[in-house]
Structures are given as C-alpha cells and as structure tokens.
C-alpha positions as CSV (number, residue, x, y, z in Angstrom):
1,M,12.4,-9.3,19.5
2,A,13.7,-12.3,17.3
3,L,11.2,-13.5,14.5
4,Q,10.9,-17.3,14.0
5,N,10.8,-16.7,10.3
6,P,7.3,-16.3,9.4
7,W,7.8,-16.3,5.8
8,H,7.5,-20.2,5.3
9,T,3.7,-19.7,5.8
10,A,2.3,-21.1,2.6
11,Y,-0.6,-19.0,1.4
12,D,-0.5,-16.3,-1.6
13,Y,-0.5,-12.8,-1.9
14,K,-3.8,-11.5,-1.1
15,P,-4.7,-7.8,-0.7
16,D,-7.8,-6.8,1.4
17,Y,-10.5,-5.5,-1.2
18,L,-13.3,-3.3,-0.6
19,Y,-16.2,-6.0,-2.0
20,V,-15.0,-8.3,1.1
21,M,-14.8,-5.5,3.6
22,P,-17.3,-6.8,6.9
23,Y,-20.6,-4.8,7.6
24,H,-19.5,-4.0,11.1
25,V,-16.2,-2.1,9.5
26,K,-18.2,-0.6,6.6
27,Q,-21.1,0.7,8.4
28,P,-19.2,3.3,10.8
29,L,-17.4,4.4,7.7
30,C,-20.3,5.3,5.9
31,T,-21.9,7.3,8.8
32,I,-18.6,9.3,8.7
33,L,-18.5,9.7,5.2
34,D,-22.1,10.6,5.1
35,N,-22.1,13.5,7.4
36,T,-23.4,16.3,5.8
37,D,-22.0,19.2,8.1
38,D,-18.6,17.8,6.9
39,I,-18.7,19.1,3.5
40,K,-14.8,19.2,3.6
41,H,-14.2,15.5,3.9
42,N,-17.5,13.7,2.8
43,W,-18.1,11.3,0.5
44,Q,-18.5,14.2,-2.6
45,V,-15.5,15.2,-1.7
46,L,-13.7,11.5,-1.6
47,V,-15.8,11.2,-5.3
48,K,-13.5,14.2,-6.3
49,A,-10.5,12.7,-5.1
50,V,-10.8,9.3,-6.7
51,K,-9.7,9.8,-10.4
52,K,-9.3,6.1,-11.0
53,Y,-12.7,5.1,-10.7
54,P,-14.6,8.3,-12.0
55,I,-18.3,8.3,-11.4
56,T,-20.7,10.0,-13.9
57,G,-22.6,13.1,-13.6
58,S,-25.8,11.4,-13.9
59,K,-24.8,8.5,-11.3
60,L,-24.0,10.9,-8.8
61,N,-27.0,13.0,-8.9
62,E,-28.8,9.7,-8.4
63,I,-26.8,8.8,-5.6
64,Q,-27.5,12.2,-4.2
65,R,-30.9,11.3,-3.8
66,R,-30.3,8.2,-1.7
67,S,-30.3,8.1,2.3
68,D,-27.3,6.2,2.2
69,P,-24.9,7.8,-0.5
70,A,-21.4,6.5,1.0
71,S,-22.5,2.8,0.7
72,V,-23.5,3.2,-2.5
73,I,-19.9,4.9,-3.5
74,L,-17.8,2.2,-1.7
75,D,-20.2,-0.9,-3.0
76,Y,-19.1,0.8,-6.5
77,Y,-15.6,1.1,-5.6
78,G,-15.7,-2.4,-4.4
79,S,-17.0,-3.4,-7.7
80,N,-14.0,-2.3,-9.0
81,L,-11.8,-3.9,-7.3
82,M,-10.4,-1.0,-5.1
83,T,-8.1,-2.3,-2.2
84,V,-8.4,-1.2,1.6
85,D,-5.2,0.5,1.2
86,E,-6.2,2.6,-1.6
87,L,-9.3,3.6,-0.1
88,Y,-7.1,4.8,3.1
89,S,-4.8,6.4,0.9
90,Y,-7.5,8.6,-0.8
91,L,-9.1,9.3,2.9
92,A,-5.9,10.6,4.0
93,S,-5.4,12.7,0.8
94,I,-9.0,14.6,1.7
95,H,-7.9,14.8,5.5
96,N,-10.5,12.7,6.9
97,S,-8.6,11.3,10.0
98,E,-11.7,10.2,11.6
99,A,-12.3,7.5,8.4
100,C,-8.7,7.1,8.7
101,Q,-8.7,5.8,12.3
102,E,-11.5,3.6,11.6
103,L,-10.1,1.8,9.1
104,L,-6.8,1.8,11.1
105,G,-9.2,0.1,14.1
106,N,-10.0,-2.8,11.8
107,Y,-6.7,-2.9,9.9
108,P,-3.1,-3.3,11.9
109,I,-1.2,-2.0,8.8
110,L,-2.2,-0.2,6.1
111,F,0.0,1.1,3.3
112,A,-1.1,5.0,1.9
113,V,1.9,4.8,-0.6
114,Q,3.8,1.6,-1.7
115,P,6.1,0.7,-4.9
116,R,3.7,0.5,-8.1
117,S,3.0,-3.0,-9.2
118,R,4.1,-2.5,-12.9
119,P,7.6,-3.0,-13.9
120,I,9.9,0.0,-14.9
121,R,12.5,0.4,-17.5
122,I,15.5,2.6,-16.9
123,H,18.1,4.1,-18.7
124,R,21.7,3.3,-17.8
125,R,23.2,5.8,-14.9
126,G,19.6,6.9,-14.6
127,S,17.9,7.5,-10.9
128,I,15.0,6.3,-8.9
129,T,13.2,6.2,-5.8
130,L,10.8,3.9,-4.4
131,E,8.5,4.8,-1.7
132,C,6.4,2.9,0.8
133,Y,4.7,4.5,3.8
134,A,2.6,2.6,6.1
135,H,0.5,3.7,9.1
136,S,-0.6,1.5,12.0
137,N,-2.1,2.3,15.5
138,E,0.4,0.6,17.0
139,G,4.2,1.1,17.7
140,V,6.6,2.6,15.3
141,I,6.5,1.2,11.9
142,K,9.8,0.2,10.7
143,Y,11.1,-0.6,6.9
144,Q,13.3,-3.1,5.3
145,W,13.6,-3.3,1.7
146,Y,14.2,-6.1,-0.5
147,R,15.5,-7.1,-4.1
148,D,14.9,-10.6,-5.6
149,G,14.0,-11.7,-1.8
150,I,17.5,-10.4,-0.5
151,S,17.3,-7.4,2.2
152,L,19.5,-4.2,1.2
153,Q,21.1,-1.7,3.5
154,Y,17.8,0.2,3.1
155,T,15.4,0.6,6.4
156,D,13.8,3.6,5.6
157,S,10.4,4.6,3.8
158,K,12.5,5.6,0.8
159,L,14.7,3.8,-1.4
160,E,16.9,5.9,-4.2
161,I,18.9,4.3,-6.4
162,L,21.5,6.6,-8.4
163,N,23.3,6.1,-11.5
164,G,21.9,2.6,-11.8
165,D,23.0,-0.4,-14.0
166,Y,22.2,-3.7,-15.1
167,T,23.3,-4.6,-10.9
168,Y,20.6,-3.2,-9.8
169,N,18.1,-5.1,-12.0
170,G,15.5,-7.1,-10.1
171,E,11.8,-7.4,-8.0
172,Y,12.2,-4.7,-5.1
173,L,9.3,-4.7,-2.4
174,C,9.2,-3.5,1.1
175,I,8.2,-5.1,4.2
176,V,7.0,-3.3,7.4
177,T,6.3,-3.8,11.1
178,N,5.0,-2.3,13.9
179,G,6.7,-4.5,16.2
180,I,3.6,-6.7,16.7
181,H,2.7,-7.7,13.0
182,M,4.7,-7.8,9.8
183,R,3.2,-6.8,6.3
184,R,4.9,-6.8,3.0
185,S,4.2,-4.1,0.2
186,R,3.4,-4.7,-3.4
187,S,6.8,-5.3,-5.8
188,T,8.0,-3.8,-8.8
189,Y,10.5,-5.0,-11.2
190,I,13.3,-2.6,-12.0
191,E,15.1,-2.7,-15.4
192,F,18.4,-0.8,-16.1
193,F,19.1,-0.9,-20.0
194,S,22.1,0.9,-22.1
195,E,21.3,4.7,-22.4
196,I,21.1,7.3,-20.3
197,G,17.9,8.9,-18.9
198,N,15.5,9.1,-15.8
199,A,12.6,6.5,-14.6
200,R,10.3,5.4,-17.3
201,P,7.4,2.8,-16.8
202,Y,6.6,0.1,-19.2
203,D,3.2,2.1,-19.7
204,D,2.0,5.6,-18.6
205,E,-0.6,4.8,-16.3
206,D,0.2,4.7,-12.5
207,D,-1.5,3.3,-9.9
208,N,0.5,4.6,-7.1
209,Y,-0.7,6.4,-4.2
210,D,-0.1,10.0,-3.8
211,D,-0.4,10.4,-0.4
212,T,2.1,10.7,1.8
213,D,0.5,11.3,5.4
214,S,3.2,11.1,8.6
215,L,3.8,7.8,10.1
216,A,2.9,6.5,13.3
217,S,5.8,7.1,16.2
218,S,5.1,5.7,19.3
219,D,8.0,3.9,21.1
220,L,8.7,0.1,21.0
221,K,10.1,-1.9,23.6
222,D,11.0,-4.8,21.5
223,E,13.3,-4.2,18.0
224,P,11.9,-6.5,15.8
225,E,14.1,-8.5,13.5
226,F,13.5,-9.1,9.7
227,P,14.4,-11.8,7.8
228,L,17.4,-11.8,5.9
229,T,16.1,-13.4,3.1
230,I,12.7,-14.0,1.9
231,P,11.4,-17.0,-0.6
232,H,12.6,-15.7,-4.3
233,A,12.4,-18.5,-7.1
234,A,14.7,-17.0,-9.8
235,E,12.8,-18.3,-12.7
236,S,9.9,-17.2,-11.9
237,G,11.1,-13.4,-12.6
238,R,8.6,-10.7,-11.9
239,D,5.8,-12.9,-10.9
240,Y,8.0,-14.1,-7.9
241,H,6.0,-11.7,-5.7
242,H,2.8,-13.5,-5.8
243,K,4.2,-16.6,-4.0
244,L,4.9,-14.5,-0.9
245,P,2.9,-13.9,2.4
246,Q,1.3,-10.5,2.2
247,F,0.3,-10.9,5.7
248,V,1.9,-12.2,9.1
249,E,1.8,-12.0,12.8
250,I,5.1,-11.8,14.6
251,P,5.1,-15.0,16.8
252,S,5.2,-13.9,20.4
253,K,8.8,-14.4,22.5
C-alpha cells in the first residue's frame, strides 16, 4: 500500500487529553474502574500507580464516599492535562485489560511507551536506547524511526545508539502504523558532547511511560510504506516536532 505522502497535512501536534474525552467513551471506562469486585484493577489501584498526579489522603477519603469515584478521578487527571496515552499506559501497568480494550475501541492507535519530550545530553561514546510501543485493535503495528525528519534504518520498537558522537545529534521520533492509520510519537532531542559516559537528561523528572505490554499481532494483507522524509525546518531545532501532524489516516488505494 503506497502512501500518498500524508505528511503535508497542515495542523499542529495535538495529543488527546482526558479533559476532552467524550462522555460515551468516558462513561463505560468509569463503570469498569468503579467495579468494587475487581479490587486488583479498579480505580483505587490506578491511583496508586499514577505517581505523577498524586492525590492526598483526605481527598481520597472524600472520593471513596462518592457514588462515581472513577469519574472524579478521571476529571482530576484531566485537569492536570493527562493524555489518553498516559491513561492507557497506567491501565496497562495495572493489567486492567478490559479498560485498555475499551480505550482501543475508540482510539485507533495508542502509545504505551514513547520517547520522552525533554532533551537528553549524553557524553561522547555513550549509549542510549529509545523505545516506542504502540497498541491497536486493528492490524500489525509497524515502526519507523526518524532523525531531523529523515527516516533511519530502525524499524523496531527500540532504537539503540552505541558509542555515539556528535553525528548522532538531532531530534528523534517514531511513526507507527497499523496499516489503516498512522500516528507519530513525541520527539526528543539528543545531544552527544565531549566526555565519556551514558545518557543523562537535562533534568531528573522523567515523563516517560513504564509499561511495555505486548504489541498487536494480527496479519496485514497490504504492506504500508513509510515516507522517507517528513517536514523538518532545520532552524527550528528542538521545537520542530510541534509542526508535524500527530495522527493521519492512510489514503485508500
């Protein structure tokens, strides 16, 4: 299946946020998370897993007395600009497969793991591994990594750089497809500098996702073709990825 270069689509990178999740998507999800019989996977376990957006003990006590605790929890996460990808990752980490499937029924491709959005500085001859795990209910997930808008010879969920130097400097991202839709990950700027060592981010706060659940594995009849290049303005540096489309549909034959 040859793509008709969908990357010229003119709209900004806009991840899906919980606060705009439609009611018909949110309500069944809340019903699953409110299940008091499923104490290993319900909203209380989710709260413990989501350390990035902590909830105080007094607030939890108040929520427990509500008839709709999961709805309150998701509203709180939404107010903190949690994305649907983040929620999916946390749901996968607590092994709530029913909730994960509910989300995948409404979003064609979701990222369980993707590159961090903060730049990373690495000593020369250091090593780094970038990961991108996407899930879908349709087709086989395929991967293509890019640096500064140019496709690389990396087509797996991991990109590993060993003994790197300044020639590896640039903005990295991954584009995934299930044969029907394409979606790009967040991007990260990697900079190798003079001394020897391993990967070190600019700051210690990591917004990556921890789950590495298995990938979709159904068969595809058509082989999608990734674009060799995607828009990249050299002068925009680390911020160029905000100009790329986040999600496109593969044109029909």
